[in-house]
N, C-alpha and C positions, 0 to 999 in steps of 0.2 A: 590883725591878731600872732602877727612873730610877735610885739609884744608884749601881749595876752602870753603867750606857752613862755617865753624869758623868765615874764612876774613870777608861769606856778611850776618852772624847775628853777628857780629861784627859791620862789617856799619850799620849797624840799631838801635844799640844802642846807638855808638857813632854819630851815628845822629839825633836822639833826645836827646841826650846830649845837640849836639852844641846848638837844636832848643830853648831847655831849655837854654840854656846858654845867646840867645842874646836876648830872651825873657824876662828873668832875664836886662837883661840891662837897654834895652825902658822903662822898669814895674817901680822900682826903680835909674833910673840915678838920679833924681835928687834927693830923698833923700841921695846917697852918696856922702863919698867924694869922694876929684879928687883921690889919691890913690885909696882906694875899688874897684871905678869905676876903675884903669886903671890893675888892679890885674886881676878884672876879665874880661875883657877883651881883657888882656897879656894869659891869659885862655884860654876864648874861643878862638884866634885865632891859639891857641898849637888843643885844638882839633880839629879845623877844617883841620890846617893841614893836620892829624891825620888823619881826615877819609878823606882827596883828596889819603891821600897818599893808602888806604887802598883800593876806591875806582880805584886807575889808576892799583893796581899790581891787582883785578878782572876782571882787561879790563870790568870796568863798567862804563855806558854808560854817568851819570850819573852827570862824576871827572866836566866838566867843565855847568853845572847846576849849582851845587853845591859851587865850585865858584864865579859865578857867584852870588849866592841867597848869598855869606856869604861875596861880598865884597858889593854890596850894603844894608848886615844889616851893618858894618859897617860906610857904609856913612848917614845911616840915625839918628846912633847910633851918630855922630860924627855932624851932624845937629846939638842933642839937647848938649849933650859937646867939648865947643869947644877945650879941652886941649887935646883928643882921639889919642896913640900912630898908629902910621897907621900898615896896618896889614902884616910885616916884615914875620914873621914865615909863610903868607900864603900865596905871592909874592914867601918866596922861597921854595917853597914845589912845587906852579903852571912853577920852571923853574926847577927844576929837573925835573917833568915831564917833560916840554917838551924837554928839553935834552936829559931822555930818548925817547921821540917818536922816535926822529931823533937816535940814540942810537947813544950821544954820550960816553964817558965817564964820571964818574962824581966824 
């Protein structure tokens, strides 16, 4: 039970961190160099993928909503900056979650 509570608290903190990352990207997209923007975006992807994993491990029903929100964030940032990297960490995590859901070994 203790580990579950810690995971829930971690997911809340990580969720806020993800929101702050995407907000920063949207607000400062035009003021950042391409390299800096890609670094911030990749960090946001990594945090979002980690959050998806925590949400899934705690059987949180918000996992799918968080994936959709992350992809929407990426899409809107992609509209603002042409050469944005694809959300590979998020896609990998979603595939991992999907495989776990169907009891495939990873």
